[in-house]
N, C-alpha and C positions, 0 to 999 in steps of 0.2 A: 635305318630310318629314324630309330629312336635316338641314336647319337646325334644326328643332325638337329632334331628338335631340341635335345638337351643343350647343344652348343648355341642354338639361337636364343634359348631362354637365358643362358649365361650371359651372352652379349647384351641382351635387353636389360637384364638385371644390373649389369655394370653401367650401362648407359643411364639407367634410372638413378643410380647412386651418384653419378657425375652431375646429373641435372638437378636433383632434389636435395642432395646433402649440402650442408653449409660448407663452403670452401671446396666443393667438388670441382669447380672450374679451375681453381688455382692448383689443386692436386693433379688434375689432368694435364695442366701446362707443365708442371714439374716432371711428370712422367714423360711427356713428349720431349722435353729438353734433354732428359737423361738418355732416352732412346736415340735422339739426334747426336748427342756427344758420343755415344757408343758406336753409332754408325760411322761417324767421322774418324773415330779411332781405328775401326776396322779397315776403312779405306786407307788411312795412313800406314797401318801395318802391312796391308797388301802391297802398297806402293814400295815400301822398303824391302819387302821380300822380292818383288819383281826386279828392283834395282840391283839387289845382291846377286840374283840369278843371272842377270843379263849385263853385268858390269863390263865384261870383256867386250861384248858387242857394242856397248855404248862408247867405250874408250876407243874402239876401232873406227868410230865415225870421224874422228878428228875434232879439233877444237871448234872450228867454225860451225860444222853441222850439229855438233853436240850442243853448242850454245843456242843455235836456232831451235833445236828440239826442246830444250829447257825453256826457252822464251815462249814457244808455242804452248807448252804445258802451263806456264805461269799465266799467260793471257786467258787460257781456257778456265783455269781455276778462279781467277779474279772475275771473269765474266759470269761464271756460274754462281759465284758468291753474291753477285749484284743483280741476279735475275729478278728478284721481286721489285727492286727499284727501277730497273731498266724497263720492265714490262708494264710499268705504271703509265708510260706515255707512248705515243705512236713513234716518235723519233727514237726513244729508248729501245723499242722492239727492233727497229731497223739496225741500230748500233749493236744490239745483242747478236743478231744474225750475222752482221758483218764481222764482228770480232770472233765469233765461234767458227764461222766459215773460214776466216783467215787462219785461225789456229789449226783447224783440221787440215786445211790445204797445206800449210807449212809442214806439219808433222808427216803427212802422207808423201809430200814431195821429197822431204829429207830421207825418209825411210826407203822410198822407191829408188832414189839416186844411190843410196848406200848399197842396195841389193843388186844394182845393175852391174857391179864390177865382177 
């Protein structure tokens, strides 16, 4: 119980520093950006490891299916990167769901067809 209280006090102290220190908001934005870049780097690293481990399976899909799978992944990445802009309007939300649904459907259909042999 003492550890929990200590951790809460640490979080509150850090929050107070961000709120009351001059430039605290800017510093917190720098830290958030650094964490975001690190997160994206880890996702890129994970994608490259998965690609290397499953390269034979990807090449066995054939050119057409592999192109469709890569296109679905590209649409999903671009749609996710534009989430904040798309979710700003009602039509944008609809477009976001259509694009993500199409990308997921295409990927599942391609993988399902490849596994049916």
